[in-house]
C-alpha positions as CSV (number, residue, x, y, z in Angstrom):
1,M,109.4,-46.9,164.1
2,R,111.2,-45.2,161.2
3,L,108.8,-44.8,158.3
4,A,109.3,-43.5,154.7
5,L,107.0,-42.5,151.9
6,G,107.0,-43.6,148.3
7,F,105.1,-42.6,145.2
8,N,104.6,-43.7,141.6
9,P,105.7,-41.1,139.0
10,V,102.2,-39.9,138.4
11,L,102.5,-36.8,140.6
12,T,103.3,-33.4,139.0
13,I,106.7,-32.1,140.0
14,Q,105.1,-29.4,142.0
15,D,103.0,-31.9,144.0
16,A,106.0,-34.1,144.6
17,S,107.9,-31.1,146.0
18,R,105.0,-30.1,148.2
19,L,104.6,-33.6,149.6
20,A,108.3,-33.9,150.2
21,S,108.2,-30.7,152.2
22,G,105.2,-31.9,154.2
23,A,106.8,-35.3,154.8
24,E,109.9,-33.6,156.2
25,K,107.8,-31.5,158.6
26,L,105.9,-34.7,159.7
27,G,109.2,-36.5,160.5
28,F,109.3,-39.2,157.8
29,D,112.7,-40.8,157.3
30,S,112.8,-40.4,153.5
31,M,110.8,-40.1,150.3
32,W,111.2,-42.4,147.4
33,M,110.1,-42.2,143.7
34,H,109.6,-45.0,141.2
35,E,111.0,-44.7,137.7
36,S,108.9,-45.5,134.7
37,L,109.7,-45.4,131.0
38,F,106.5,-43.5,130.2
39,Q,106.0,-41.3,133.2
40,R,107.9,-38.4,134.7
41,D,111.7,-38.7,135.3
42,V,112.9,-39.8,138.7
43,V,116.1,-37.6,138.6
44,T,114.0,-34.5,138.0
45,Y,111.7,-35.5,140.9
46,I,114.7,-35.8,143.2
47,S,116.2,-32.6,142.1
48,A,113.0,-30.7,142.7
49,M,112.3,-32.3,146.1
50,A,115.9,-31.6,147.2
51,S,115.4,-28.0,146.4
52,A,112.2,-27.9,148.5
53,T,113.6,-29.6,151.6
54,Q,116.6,-29.4,154.0
55,R,116.8,-32.7,156.0
56,I,114.7,-35.6,154.5
57,R,116.5,-38.2,152.5
58,L,115.4,-38.8,148.9
59,G,115.7,-41.9,146.9
60,S,115.1,-43.6,143.5
61,G,113.0,-46.7,144.0
62,V,114.3,-47.6,141.5
63,I,116.2,-46.6,138.4
64,N,116.6,-49.5,136.0
65,T,119.9,-51.0,134.8
66,F,118.9,-51.1,131.1
67,T,118.2,-47.5,130.4
68,R,121.0,-45.8,132.4
69,H,124.6,-46.8,132.0
70,P,126.2,-47.2,135.4
71,V,128.7,-44.4,134.7
72,T,125.7,-42.1,134.0
73,A,124.0,-43.3,137.1
74,A,127.2,-42.7,139.2
75,T,127.7,-39.2,137.9
76,T,124.0,-38.3,138.1
77,F,123.6,-39.4,141.8
78,A,127.0,-37.8,142.7
79,T,125.6,-34.6,141.3
80,L,122.3,-35.1,143.2
81,S,124.3,-35.7,146.4
82,E,126.0,-32.4,145.8
83,L,122.7,-30.6,145.2
84,S,121.0,-32.1,148.3
85,G,123.9,-31.9,150.7
86,G,124.4,-35.7,150.8
87,R,120.8,-36.7,151.2
88,V,120.2,-39.1,148.3
89,N,119.9,-42.8,148.0
90,L,120.5,-44.7,144.8
91,G,117.9,-47.5,144.4
92,L,118.4,-49.6,141.3
93,G,116.9,-52.8,139.9
94,L,116.7,-54.9,136.8
95,G,113.9,-52.9,135.2
96,S,110.1,-52.9,134.6
97,F,109.2,-56.4,133.3
98,P,106.2,-55.1,131.1
99,T,107.9,-52.1,129.6
100,I,111.6,-52.9,129.1
101,P,110.9,-55.4,126.3
102,L,109.0,-52.5,124.5
103,I,112.4,-50.8,123.9
104,G,114.2,-53.9,122.8
105,H,115.6,-55.4,126.0
106,Q,114.9,-59.0,126.8
107,I,114.5,-60.1,130.5
108,F,113.5,-63.7,130.1
109,P,114.7,-66.4,130.1
110,V,117.0,-65.5,133.0
111,E,119.4,-68.3,132.0
112,K,120.2,-66.2,128.9
113,T,119.8,-62.7,130.2
114,R,121.7,-63.3,133.5
115,P,120.1,-60.5,135.6
116,L,122.2,-61.1,138.6
117,R,125.4,-60.7,136.6
118,R,124.0,-57.4,135.2
119,I,123.3,-56.0,138.6
120,R,126.6,-57.2,140.0
121,E,128.5,-55.4,137.3
122,Y,126.3,-52.3,137.6
123,V,127.1,-51.9,141.3
124,Q,130.8,-52.6,140.8
125,V,131.1,-49.8,138.1
126,V,129.1,-47.3,140.2
127,K,131.2,-47.8,143.2
128,M,134.5,-47.7,141.2
129,V,133.5,-44.4,139.7
130,W,132.6,-42.9,143.1
131,E,136.0,-43.9,144.5
132,G,137.6,-41.3,142.2
133,N,140.3,-43.5,140.8
134,K,140.8,-44.3,137.1
135,V,138.2,-46.9,136.1
136,D,138.9,-49.8,133.7
137,F,136.2,-52.4,133.6
138,D,135.5,-55.1,131.1
139,G,132.3,-56.9,131.9
140,E,129.8,-59.0,130.1
141,F,127.3,-56.1,130.0
142,F,129.3,-53.0,130.8
143,Q,132.7,-51.6,129.7
144,V,134.5,-48.6,131.0
145,H,138.0,-47.6,129.9
146,N,140.4,-45.0,131.3
147,L,137.6,-42.9,133.0
148,T,138.0,-40.8,136.1
149,L,135.3,-38.9,137.9
150,G,136.1,-35.2,137.5
151,F,134.7,-34.1,140.9
152,K,134.5,-35.4,144.5
153,V,131.3,-37.0,145.6
154,A,129.6,-35.0,148.4
155,G,129.1,-37.4,151.3
156,T,128.2,-41.1,150.8
157,V,125.5,-42.3,148.5
158,P,123.9,-45.4,149.9
159,V,123.0,-48.1,147.3
160,F,119.8,-50.1,147.5
161,I,119.1,-53.1,145.2
162,A,115.6,-54.1,144.4
163,S,114.7,-57.6,143.3
164,L,112.1,-60.3,143.6
165,S,114.7,-63.0,143.0
166,P,115.9,-65.0,146.1
167,R,119.4,-65.2,144.7
168,T,119.6,-61.5,144.0
169,Q,118.2,-60.6,147.3
170,A,120.9,-62.6,149.0
171,F,123.6,-61.2,146.8
172,A,122.3,-57.6,147.4
173,A,122.9,-58.0,151.1
174,T,126.6,-58.7,150.4
175,V,127.3,-55.5,148.5
176,A,124.6,-52.9,149.0
177,D,123.5,-50.7,151.9
178,G,120.0,-52.0,151.6
179,V,117.6,-54.3,149.8
180,I,114.2,-53.2,148.4
181,L,111.9,-56.2,148.9
182,S,108.7,-55.1,147.3
183,P,107.6,-52.7,144.5
184,A,104.4,-52.1,146.6
185,L,102.5,-55.3,147.1
186,N,103.5,-58.2,149.3
187,S,101.9,-59.9,152.3
188,A,103.8,-60.0,155.6
189,W,104.2,-63.8,155.1
190,G,105.7,-63.2,151.7
191,T,107.9,-60.5,153.0
192,E,109.3,-62.7,155.7
193,R,110.3,-65.3,153.1
194,M,112.2,-62.5,151.3
195,V,113.9,-61.4,154.5
196,E,115.2,-64.9,154.9
197,N,117.0,-64.5,151.6
198,V,118.5,-61.2,152.7
199,K,119.6,-62.8,156.0
200,R,121.7,-65.4,154.1
201,G,123.6,-62.5,152.4
202,E,124.0,-60.7,155.7
203,A,125.4,-63.8,157.3
204,K,128.0,-64.1,154.5
205,R,128.9,-60.4,154.8
206,G,128.9,-60.4,158.6
207,M,126.7,-57.4,158.9
208,A,123.0,-56.4,158.6
209,V,121.7,-54.1,155.9
210,E,118.5,-52.0,155.6
211,R,115.5,-54.0,154.6
212,V,113.1,-51.7,152.7
213,S,109.6,-52.6,151.6
214,Y,107.1,-50.5,149.6
215,M,103.6,-50.9,150.9
216,L,100.6,-49.7,149.0
217,T,98.6,-47.7,151.6
218,S,95.1,-46.4,151.6
219,L,93.8,-44.8,154.8
220,D,90.5,-43.1,155.4
221,P,88.2,-42.5,158.4
222,D,85.8,-44.7,156.5
223,P,87.6,-48.1,155.9
224,K,85.2,-48.9,153.0
225,K,86.4,-45.8,151.1
226,A,90.0,-46.8,151.8
227,A,89.4,-50.3,150.3
228,Q,87.6,-48.8,147.3
229,A,90.6,-46.6,146.5
230,V,92.7,-49.7,146.3
231,R,90.2,-51.5,144.2
232,D,90.1,-48.6,141.8
233,Y,93.9,-48.3,141.5
234,Y,95.0,-49.7,138.2
235,F,98.5,-50.6,139.5
236,F,97.0,-52.8,142.2
237,V,94.8,-54.8,139.8
238,Y,97.7,-55.1,137.3
239,Q,100.0,-56.4,140.0
240,L,97.4,-58.8,141.4
241,S,96.6,-60.1,137.9
242,E,100.2,-60.3,136.5
243,V,102.8,-60.3,139.2
244,V,101.7,-61.4,142.7
245,R,102.2,-65.1,143.2
246,A,99.1,-66.9,144.6
247,E,101.3,-68.6,147.3
248,V,101.8,-65.4,149.2
249,L,98.0,-65.0,149.5
250,A,97.4,-68.6,150.6
251,P,97.9,-67.9,154.3
252,Y,95.1,-65.3,154.1
253,G,92.6,-67.7,152.5
254,V,93.0,-66.5,148.9
255,T,93.6,-69.2,146.4
256,E,94.2,-69.2,142.6
257,E,90.6,-70.3,142.3
258,H,89.5,-67.1,144.1
259,L,91.6,-65.0,141.7
260,R,90.6,-66.7,138.5
261,P,87.5,-64.6,137.7
262,M,89.4,-61.4,138.2
263,K,92.3,-62.6,136.1
264,E,90.1,-63.7,133.3
265,A,88.4,-60.3,133.2
266,W,91.8,-58.7,133.2
267,K,93.0,-60.8,130.3
268,R,90.0,-60.0,128.1
269,G,90.6,-56.3,128.8
270,D,87.6,-55.7,131.1
271,V,89.4,-53.6,133.7
272,P,86.2,-52.4,135.5
273,E,85.0,-56.0,135.9
274,A,88.5,-57.1,137.1
275,K,88.4,-54.3,139.7
276,R,85.0,-55.4,140.9
277,L,86.2,-59.0,141.3
278,V,89.2,-58.3,143.4
279,P,88.8,-60.4,146.6
280,E,88.5,-58.4,149.8
281,Q,91.0,-60.7,151.5
282,A,93.6,-59.8,148.8
283,I,93.4,-56.1,149.7
284,E,93.9,-56.8,153.4
285,A,96.8,-59.2,152.7
286,L,98.8,-57.1,150.3
287,T,98.2,-53.5,151.4
288,I,97.9,-51.2,154.5
289,T,94.2,-50.3,154.2
290,G,91.7,-49.0,156.7
291,D,92.0,-46.3,159.4
292,G,95.1,-45.1,161.3
293,D,94.8,-47.7,164.2
294,H,94.6,-50.6,161.8
295,A,97.5,-49.2,159.8
296,A,99.7,-49.3,162.9
297,E,98.8,-52.9,163.6
298,R,99.6,-53.9,160.0
299,L,103.0,-52.0,160.0
300,N,103.9,-53.9,163.1
301,E,103.3,-57.2,161.2
302,Y,105.8,-56.2,158.6
303,A,108.3,-55.1,161.3
304,K,108.0,-58.5,162.9
305,A,108.6,-60.0,159.4
306,G,112.0,-58.2,159.3
307,V,111.4,-55.0,157.5
308,T,113.5,-52.2,159.0
309,L,112.3,-49.3,156.8
310,P,108.6,-49.5,155.6
311,V,107.9,-47.2,152.7
312,A,104.2,-46.4,152.8
313,M,102.9,-45.6,149.3
314,P,99.7,-43.6,149.9
315,I,96.8,-43.4,147.5
316,G,93.3,-42.1,147.8
317,N,93.2,-39.8,150.9
318,V,96.9,-39.0,150.8
319,E,97.0,-36.1,153.2
320,Y,95.0,-38.1,155.8
321,A,97.4,-41.1,155.4
322,M,100.4,-38.9,155.9
323,N,99.1,-37.3,159.0
324,E,97.9,-40.6,160.5
325,L,101.3,-42.3,159.8
326,A,103.5,-39.3,160.8
327,P,106.3,-40.4,163.0
328,G,106.5,-36.8,164.5
329,P,108.7,-33.8,163.8
330,A,112.4,-34.6,163.5
């Protein structure tokens, strides 16, 4: 099974470069970095990792369509492709729901903000720029007039669209090289529902695309330590409290009633109590947690659900997780 690694932008640039080099030696398919408004810059990460490696692919997972104009994204990733010898993937998405409004961009209601239209225009402009012809584009969100890329793109830059929206997931399969199904947390059951959306787009296009899914991963020889690392991870508690829909947990015996005490603690700002109240079943349902053997079983569940490129996002005992999951030297 092909397997990639992904990380939140909390690593130092030096650590990201070191991990990318290690991932390449261990045979991982690719390494992906999230973008955040208040953490380190994803383009700088990719530049540093490209300089530290020779073969592994490197991707943004994802840049957002509010803070980078599509022309800027096109020229940036064409430059990164040149730097890396054609090894970069452009992952893009609507943006971070909690942080984008902090800089003046509205996401909801979608009837007004039209996120699918925004992403559709974004991909159109990026591809037109890469084609090297003069670009004239008058969209609802983006305008480009009489612009031509001044250099040739080194190789092909695959485009991946991230979304939690069924409509956008189906659309993404009609225009992109791949669809990113999860920012890190989803059950195999929930992932399979998303894959069905992608399949509708694939059927319309007449070809399959890469189905990528981030998976928060915590491995340790002691499964209890692995689970505690997830419980202590702020991102997990935030996602479980604010983003994850209860319906994806229902097949695993977790109901809204089970989650309510945790969510109430989260709302009143008692993060330590919220962490303590995380149901054990939610950790098992939403993450790859335990020892190496259990991780292999869980990854197979996601493969059966239709994921073609799992992106393990290791926390806690990161080196152990990488070694346990390693596909083997390329």
